[in-house]
Steps between C-alpha positions, in 0.01 A plus 500: 500500500230718652153463349374819339152632569246441223420790271205716587237583239650851477852364439380255237300772324807728497708224338227431245482870405878516470506191279226642279687829468844352422412187305677168502828640637325654800706310755832622364364856481378480859824343621690786337271756663558328834874545442459872429478505121242668278201502464482569879133398509521251785373719781257413775385140509767374261778660704359338812508163321865559420568557867295204627551238227803612297630455147570128536134443588399692185705263284285206607167680515235426239179691449190286552381317188269698281696822544589603148851630447591691188 
């Protein structure tokens, strides 16, 4: 399997904001948005992550420790 590039500070910050906005189910909300479902708020950096890393990457991704999730 091809190694994915590490997240940039901008990408990590976008994921942290998304997690803060959507709470503990943020990954399933983002995965749905990546598949074309509401809330359609995955534009810009998050859409680029979908294209470069994909939904299967998101399943295994964890925010760095100390990032509070609702």
